[in-house]
C-alpha positions as CSV (number, residue, x, y, z in Angstrom):
1,M,61.6,-39.9,-43.5
2,T,62.4,-41.5,-40.1
3,E,64.7,-38.4,-39.2
4,Q,61.8,-36.0,-39.9
5,T,59.4,-38.2,-37.6
6,A,62.0,-38.2,-34.9
7,E,62.5,-34.2,-35.2
8,H,58.8,-33.6,-35.4
9,P,56.9,-35.9,-33.3
10,V,53.1,-36.3,-34.0
11,P,51.2,-35.5,-30.7
12,A,49.3,-38.4,-29.1
13,P,45.4,-38.4,-29.9
14,E,44.5,-37.6,-26.4
15,A,46.5,-34.4,-26.6
16,W,44.3,-33.3,-29.6
17,S,41.1,-33.3,-27.4
18,A,42.7,-31.9,-24.3
19,Q,41.8,-28.2,-23.8
20,P,42.9,-25.9,-21.0
21,P,40.2,-26.0,-18.1
22,A,37.8,-23.1,-18.9
23,T,37.7,-20.6,-16.0
24,P,34.4,-19.0,-15.1
25,P,33.9,-15.6,-15.9
26,P,34.2,-13.3,-13.0
27,S,30.8,-12.5,-11.5
28,R,29.8,-8.7,-11.5
29,P,28.8,-7.1,-8.4
30,L,25.1,-6.3,-8.1
31,P,24.7,-2.5,-8.6
32,G,24.1,-0.5,-5.5
33,S,20.8,0.7,-6.9
34,L,19.6,-2.8,-7.2
35,V,20.8,-3.9,-3.7
36,A,18.8,-0.9,-2.4
37,A,15.6,-1.8,-4.4
38,A,16.0,-5.6,-3.0
39,V,16.5,-4.2,0.4
40,L,13.3,-1.9,0.1
41,L,11.3,-4.9,-0.9
42,L,12.6,-6.9,2.0
43,V,11.6,-4.2,4.3
44,G,8.1,-4.2,2.8
45,A,7.8,-8.0,3.4
46,A,8.8,-7.4,7.1
47,L,6.2,-4.6,7.5
48,A,3.4,-6.4,5.6
49,G,4.2,-9.6,7.6
50,L,4.1,-7.6,10.7
51,V,0.3,-6.2,9.8
52,G,-0.8,-9.6,8.7
53,A,0.4,-11.0,12.3
54,L,-1.2,-8.6,14.3
55,M,-4.4,-8.9,12.2
56,L,-4.3,-12.5,12.8
57,L,-3.8,-11.9,16.6
58,G,-6.7,-9.2,16.3
59,G,-9.1,-11.7,14.7
60,A,-8.4,-14.3,17.4
61,M,-9.1,-11.6,20.1
62,V,-12.4,-10.5,18.3
63,S,-13.6,-14.3,18.3
64,Q,-12.8,-14.5,22.2
65,M,-14.5,-11.2,23.1
66,P,-17.2,-11.7,26.0
67,M,-20.9,-11.1,25.0
68,D,-22.2,-7.6,26.0
69,L,-26.0,-8.2,24.7
70,G,-27.2,-5.4,26.8
71,G,-25.1,-2.5,25.4
72,Y,-25.7,-3.2,21.9
73,G,-29.5,-4.3,21.8
74,L,-28.5,-7.8,20.0
75,T,-29.6,-11.3,20.9
76,E,-27.2,-14.0,21.5
77,A,-27.4,-15.3,18.1
78,E,-27.1,-11.8,16.5
79,W,-24.0,-11.2,18.7
80,R,-22.3,-14.5,17.7
81,A,-23.2,-13.9,14.0
82,S,-21.5,-10.2,14.1
83,M,-18.5,-11.4,15.9
84,G,-18.3,-14.2,13.5
85,F,-18.3,-11.8,10.6
86,A,-16.1,-9.4,12.2
87,G,-13.4,-12.3,12.8
88,A,-13.9,-13.4,9.2
89,F,-13.2,-9.9,7.9
90,V,-10.2,-9.4,9.9
91,L,-9.0,-12.7,8.8
92,V,-9.4,-12.1,5.1
93,F,-7.2,-9.1,5.4
94,A,-4.5,-10.8,7.5
95,G,-4.3,-13.4,4.8
96,L,-4.1,-10.5,2.0
97,A,-1.4,-9.0,3.9
98,L,0.8,-12.1,4.3
99,L,0.2,-12.8,0.7
100,V,1.7,-9.4,0.1
101,A,4.2,-10.1,2.4
102,T,5.3,-13.3,0.7
103,A,5.5,-11.6,-2.7
104,H,7.6,-8.8,-1.5
105,L,10.0,-11.4,0.0
106,L,10.0,-13.7,-3.2
107,S,10.8,-10.4,-5.2
108,G,13.5,-9.1,-3.0
109,I,15.5,-12.6,-3.1
110,G,14.8,-12.7,-6.9
111,V,16.4,-9.5,-7.4
112,L,19.5,-10.0,-5.2
113,R,20.0,-13.4,-7.3
114,R,19.5,-11.6,-10.6
115,R,16.5,-13.6,-11.5
116,G,14.3,-12.7,-14.1
117,W,11.2,-13.7,-12.2
118,G,12.0,-11.7,-9.4
119,R,12.4,-8.5,-11.4
120,I,9.1,-9.1,-12.9
121,L,7.4,-9.9,-9.4
122,G,9.3,-6.7,-8.1
123,L,7.9,-4.8,-11.0
124,V,4.1,-6.0,-10.1
125,V,4.6,-5.6,-6.5
126,S,6.2,-2.0,-6.9
127,S,3.3,-0.9,-9.3
128,L,0.6,-2.0,-6.8
129,G,2.6,-0.2,-4.3
130,C,2.6,3.2,-6.0
131,L,-1.2,2.7,-6.7
132,F,-2.0,2.1,-3.0
133,F,0.3,4.8,-1.6
134,G,-0.6,7.3,-4.2
135,L,-4.5,6.8,-3.4
136,G,-3.4,7.2,0.2
137,L,-1.6,10.4,-0.3
138,V,-4.4,11.8,-2.2
139,L,-6.9,11.0,0.6
140,A,-4.3,12.3,3.3
141,L,-4.4,15.7,1.4
142,L,-8.1,15.7,0.9
143,S,-9.0,14.8,4.4
144,R,-8.8,18.6,5.6
145,I,-11.5,19.4,3.2
146,E,-14.2,17.4,4.7
147,P,-16.5,19.6,6.8
148,I,-16.7,19.1,10.5
149,P,-20.3,17.3,11.3
150,E,-22.5,19.7,13.4
151,G,-22.3,19.1,16.8
152,Y,-19.2,16.8,16.6
153,L,-17.0,19.1,18.6
154,E,-19.5,19.2,21.4
155,D,-19.6,15.4,21.7
156,I,-16.0,15.0,22.0
157,G,-15.4,18.0,24.3
158,L,-12.9,19.9,22.1
159,T,-12.7,23.5,20.9
160,L,-12.3,24.3,17.1
161,A,-8.7,25.4,17.6
162,Q,-7.7,22.1,19.4
163,Y,-9.5,20.1,16.7
164,E,-7.7,21.8,13.8
165,R,-4.4,21.3,15.8
166,M,-4.9,17.5,16.2
167,A,-6.3,17.3,12.8
168,S,-3.1,18.9,11.4
169,M,-0.9,16.8,13.2
170,G,-2.8,13.8,11.9
171,Q,-2.8,14.9,8.2
172,A,1.0,15.6,8.5
173,F,1.6,12.1,9.8
174,G,-0.6,10.6,7.1
175,V,0.9,12.5,4.3
176,G,4.5,11.9,5.7
177,I,4.0,8.0,5.9
178,T,2.0,7.8,2.5
179,A,4.6,10.0,0.8
180,V,7.7,8.0,2.2
181,G,5.9,4.7,0.9
182,L,5.0,6.2,-2.5
183,A,8.8,7.5,-2.9
184,A,10.1,4.1,-1.9
185,Y,7.9,2.2,-4.5
186,V,8.7,4.8,-7.2
187,F,12.4,4.1,-6.7
188,V,12.1,0.4,-7.0
189,L,9.9,0.6,-10.1
190,I,12.4,3.1,-11.8
191,V,15.4,0.8,-10.9
192,L,13.9,-2.5,-11.9
193,A,12.6,-0.9,-15.1
194,R,16.0,0.3,-16.0
195,R,18.2,-2.5,-15.0
196,G,16.7,-5.2,-17.1
197,G,20.2,-6.4,-18.7
198,E,21.4,-7.2,-15.2
199,F,19.0,-10.2,-14.8
200,A,19.2,-13.5,-16.2
């Protein structure tokens, strides 16, 4: 009996519970499409933040405009009221632009970190972006249908050919900008909708 015990020693109780250290699973690299979607969201954050900052600057400039009562036929009280309204209007839209920028920034960071909330916020942001740029594209395409008011060309000193050339350039610019924005948001929306398995 003692020989068997010597030949097959019983392991110490500490050894029973000891396990090899668990190695963390290798982290999968973020797919390129998700990286591109996150970058587009961050670019949107930068652009919306720039718009918001410029609007804040514009609101501050409006409130500092000198009074020109004679040119508009306003009293001093009416002038101050109109400038206050214009400044408040600009500040509201500046606040909205900064809110949109913050939502883009958070969703871009959340997507890069594979957070589920980042994906949800990115889906909401890109859906609203598709709606905004889709409407903008429709309006840009419909802008040429609007008739020219009578006497408008005489007031601005342009011929019909000059006006049509300028209108075509403006329409092409508007269509181009809105089409690029719409395509970017559609891409982000599709990628985030299809890559749900990549998020925690």
